[in-house]
N, C-alpha and C positions, 0 to 999 in steps of 0.2 A: 782679468778673466776669472780668477777665483772668486772675487767679489760677485761677479755676475752670475757665476754658477750657484753661489750660495743664495742669492736673491731669488733666482729661478726655482731652486729647491724649495725655498720657504713658501713661494707663491703656489707650487704644486701641492704642498702639504696642506695649506689653507683650503685649497680647492677640494682635496680629498675629504677634509673635515666637514665641509659644507655638504658634500655629497652624502656623508654617513648620517648627518643630522636631518636630511630629508626624510619626511615620513612616507612610507609606502602605504598608500590607502588600502591596499588589498590585504595587509597583514595586520590591521588593527585588531586588537582582541575584542571579544564580544562584550566584555563588561567594562569598556573603557570610556563610555559616555561620548563616543565619537559621533560626528555628524552622520556618517553612514549608518551607524547603529540606530540613531534616532529616526533616520529616513526609513530604515527597515521597519521599524516599530509603527511608524505612521502608515507605510504601505499595508501592513497587517490590517489595520482598522479601516483603511479607505476600501479594502475589499468588501466590507459590509454594504457599500453603496454601489458595488459593481453588478451590473445586469449578468455578466457571464457566470459570476459566482452563484447567484440565485438559480440561473439555468442549470448549472452543474448540480446544484442540491436537488433539484427536481429529477435530474437524471439518475442521481444516486438513490433517491427514493424509489423510483419506478424499477430501477435495476435490481435493488435488494428485494423489493416486493415480488418481482417475477422469480427471482432466485429462490426465495422461501416457498412461494406458491407451487412452482414446479418441482423443486428439489424435495421438499418435504411432502408434497403430494404423492411423490414416487415411493415414499416410505409407508403409506397407509396400506394395511392389509386386514384380513379377517372379515370385513363387511361384504366382500365380493365372494359370494358363495360358489360362482361359476368360474372364478379365476384363481390362480395360484397366488400365494403370498408373495411380496416383493423379494427379490434376490439381492445379494450383495452387488452383483454385476449391474443389475437394473438401476439400483440406487446410485452407484458410482458414475454410470453413464449419464443418468439424469442430471446430477449435480455438475459434472464436468462439462456437458454440452450446454446447459443453460448458462453457466459462467461464461463460456466462449461466446455464446450468442449475445449476452448483455455487453460484454466487453466490445464486440464488433458493432453493436448498436450505438453505444453511448461513449466509446472511447474518445471521439473527437470533441465531446462536450465536457465531460469531467475527468477522463482518463479510464472510467470504468472500474473504479476500486471495488465497489459493492461489498466491502469488507473492512471493518475498523482495524484489523491487524495489518492490512495492506496500507491503509491510510496512516497508521502510527509508523510504518516502515519509511514511507515517503516523508513524514514529518522529521523523523530522526535523521534521515539522510539529507535534510534541508532542501527538499524539492518542492514543498509546499508550505505555506505559512500556517501558524498556530490557528488563526481564525478560520482559514479554509478547512483545516483538519477537523476542527470542532464542528463546524457546520456540516461537513460530510458525515461524521459519525452520528450526529443527531438524525440527519436525513436517513441513513442506513438503518438505525434502530426503529425509527418510525415506520420505514417501509417494511421491515420485517414483521412488525406487529400487525400492520395492515394486511400483508400478504398471508399471514397465518390466519388472521380473522376471516378473510375471504375463503380460505381453504376450508375452514370449519363450517362456514355458512353453506358451502356447496357440496359438503360431504354427506353421505348417509347418516341419519340421526342415530342409527344403532351400531355405529362403528366403534364407539368407546375407545377412539384413538388418542394418542398423545400428539399426533400431528407433527411427526418428525422430531419430537424433543429428544435431545441427546442425553444419554445417561452413561455413567461409568460402569463398566462391566463389573458385576458383583464380586468376581474372583480377583480383582486387582484393587490396589488402594487409590484414593483420589490423587495422591502424589505421583503414583505411576501413571495414572491417566493424564495428569498435568504434563509429565514428561513426554508422552505420546503426543499431545497436542502442540508441544513445543517443537518436536521434530517434524511433524507433518506440515506445520505452518511455516517453519523454516524452509523446507523444500518448496512450498508454494511461492513465498516472497522472494527467495533466492532466484527461482525461475522467472518471476515477473521482472525483477531488475535485469536479469540476463537477456530477457526477450525484448525489452525496450532500450537496450544499450545501443545507441546510434552509431557508435564507432566500430562496431563489430561488422566485419565483411562477410563473415561466414554464415549469417542468418538470412536465409532466403524464403523461409516457410511462413506460415500464418502465425502472427503474434497471439491472437485470441486462442487458436486451437492449441498452441503450445502450452499456454497457461491452463486451459480447460483440461488438457491431458495430465497435467500435474496434479490438478484436483481429483481426477478420476483414479489415478494410480495410488494416491494416498487414501482415498475411500476404500479401494480394494483391500488395503492392509488394515486400516484403522477402524472400520465400521464395527467390528467385533469388540474392539477395546473400549472406545469412547463415543461411538456413533460417527467419528470422524467429522467434528465440527469445523476446525480451522478458521472459523469466522464467528466472532462473538455475536454479531447481530443475528446470524442464522439460528443460534441457540436462544437468544434473548427473546425473539418473536414468539416461538412455541411456549417458552417458560412463562411469559405474560399471559398468554391465551389459556394455558392449562393451569396457571397458578402453582406450578411446581418448580421448586428452586433447589432440590437436592444437588450439592456439589456444583452449584452454578459458578462459583468462582474458578473452577478448573477451565472453563470455556471463555474466560477473560484473561486470566494470568498467562495460561499456556500459549494461546495464539499470539498475544501482544509480545511476549518475550521472544518466541520464535520468529515473529515478523521483524522485530528490532534487530536481532542477531543476523537474520538473513539479509536484511537491507544494508546494514553497516558493513558486513563482511564482503558482500559484493562491491558495493560502492567504493570502498576504501582499499581493497586488496585485489579483487578479481576482475573488476571492470577493465575494459580495453584501454582506459585513460588512467588507470591507476598508477601513481607514482609517489615518491616522497614529497615532491613539490605540492601535488594536489592534496596529499595527506595533511601537510602543514596549512594549505589554504583552507581545508575544511575546518580545522580547529581554530584558526586565527581570523578569518575574514567574516564580517558580520553580514556579507552579502553573497556568501557561497551559493552558487546555483541561480544567482539573480543577476550577476554582473555580466558584462559583455564577453570578457575572456572565457568565463565557464560556458556561456551560451554557444560561443564559437566552437569550443572544445567538444560540445555535444552536437554541433550542427543543428541547433534548435531554431526553428522558425520563431522570430521575436514576437510575432503576433499570436503565438500559441505555445507559450513556454511550458505550460502544464500538460500539454498534449503531445509533445515530441513528434510533430508531423514532419518527418524527415523524407526528403527527396520524393514527395508525393505519396509516401507509404504511411498509413496509419501505424504510429508506433507509440501508442498512448501509454501514460503511467497507469497501466491497467491491473486488474486482477479481480480475485474473488472478493 
């Protein structure tokens, strides 16, 4: 009997060792040269041949074009002798409502980012690929330039306007302006991630409207400080058309930092599915956000991963 027990214990120990040696495919490090890592890299570049990606690029182009045309158009004053100059409230409502409208219109196609800061947020949160993010940002910047160009062409020739160009208020430093842009873009991107969290049961309102309102409220505060850009493309378009680049870096550095902080903080700490297990999965799995386990965790329709169409409700990876 003792010999039998010893042999049984030995067999059990060997079985445990074999189990420990088994590699868990979901916890392979990103830089390990694993097959899943290589598959992920290949998937990135295969998107270049994907029709939905190119369709999404057109959606981002048109969405950002309309955002700049309508939002920056609301900033024009001085040329209309029979009308009052634009107010902070009017500008805030114009930007907030056009953002909500574009998200509602294109959320099922591209997620309705229309903002490089939002796209950077989804990139660092590992919800979109590097290739898709790059294509989105190129489309957004191109759309902003065209939108501002059309606005200039349709505006009175005596307007002498900067067409919505954002500038840092002369009584604050560029560093302070950058801080303002970080905070307001954080609010926006954090709200975006909260609004598209498919596991929250307490959200019954309109996702596009909630995001649009976050844009409005940040404009009510920040228009006087920096012009309330919270969107690098929205500032880039008027800068190209007017050829004015003073403190332009503020409107890239601030929003991108704010977007990254907002995305990671919500995704890893405050999302309905946040846990230590998912935190580990985020840093160790080469396919976080792409494998079946995570898709099920977010109740994502596998045919529309980037759009989060959940239970028939548009819940796109949306934003400004």
